[in-house]
N, C-alpha and C positions, 0 to 999 in steps of 0.2 A: 704650564701656562698655555692657555688656549689661544690660538691664532687663526684668523680667517683670512684667506688670501684670494681675492677675486682676480679674474682675468677674462679677456675677451671683449672689452669695450672698444669703441672706435667710432668712426664716422660712417653714417649710413644715409642713403637717400630715402625719401618717402616710398613706401612699398617694399623696401629692402628687408633683409634678415640679418640677425646677429645672434651669436650664442655666447652667453656668459657662463663662467664656471666659478665655483667657490670651493676651495678645499679647506677643511677645518683640521687643525692639528692640535695635539695635546694628549698627554698620557692619560689613557683610560677615558677619554672624552667620548661620550655617546649621547649626542643631542637628541631630544625627543622631536623637536620641530626645527626645520630649517626653512629659510625662505629669502625672499627678496623684497626690499623696499626701495623707493626712489625719492629723490628730492631735486626738484627743478629750481632754478634761480628765483628767489623771492617767495618760494612756497614752502610749506611744511613737508616733512618727510611723510610719505604715504605708503601704505601696503600695496604691493604688487601681487604677491602670491606666497603662500606657505604650503609646506608639505610635511606631514607627520612621518614618523618612522615607519608606520604601516602603509603609507602611501596616500592617505587622505589629503585632499588639496582644498585650498580656499583662495579663489581668484578674485581680484578686484573686477568690478563690472567692466571697467574701461579696457581691460586686456583679455577678457574671455573670448575664446575662439581665435585669438592671435598669438598668445604666449602659451608656452607649455613648460611646466617645471618637471624635473625628474631628479632622482636621488640614487646615489650608490652608497648604501649604508656601510659596506665593507671599507670603502675609501673615505667615508665621512665627507663626501663631495655632493654638491647640489648644482644642477645645471638649469639654465633658463634659455629656452629657444624662443626667440622673438621674431615673429614674421609679420608681414604687412605693417611695417613700422610707420608711424605717423609723426608729424613734427612735434606733437605734444608728448611723445614718448621720450624726447630728449631730456636727460637728467643724469644725475649721478646715482648709480644703482648700488645699493648696499646689501651685502649678504648678512643674514642673521642666523645664528644657531643658538638654540635654547634648551636647557634642561628644565626640570621642574623648579630649580632653585635660582638659575641665573641665565641671562642672555648675553650673547657676545656679538660684536659687530666687526665687519671688515672695514677697510679704509675706503672702499668705494671704487667703482669702475665707471668711467665717463662714457656716456652714450651721447654723441653729438649728431644732430641732424644737419643734412646739407640740402640746399635747394637745387 
């Protein structure tokens, strides 16, 4: 059974930084794509960034230049370094890991902005 566990959420001030981690576990699980999505209150879940097993990335325009995704294939772990955070970045961040056949979601990590 595949499980994704996010960590690293918290309270940040505008301009601050935060690092999220997501570890995927499961016997023989080798996801092709891993990534992050987010959902703010009252809004739909949206793509933040994905990364392929080979390292190709796809960033949402709103986070380009501020967020950086990285991945450790040996550990089935994906990271999201978030810099220059803005109030509109506050959301629940969900980790996603997908094979060619199925995608899996974590339970989410809360990123809360403070004034």
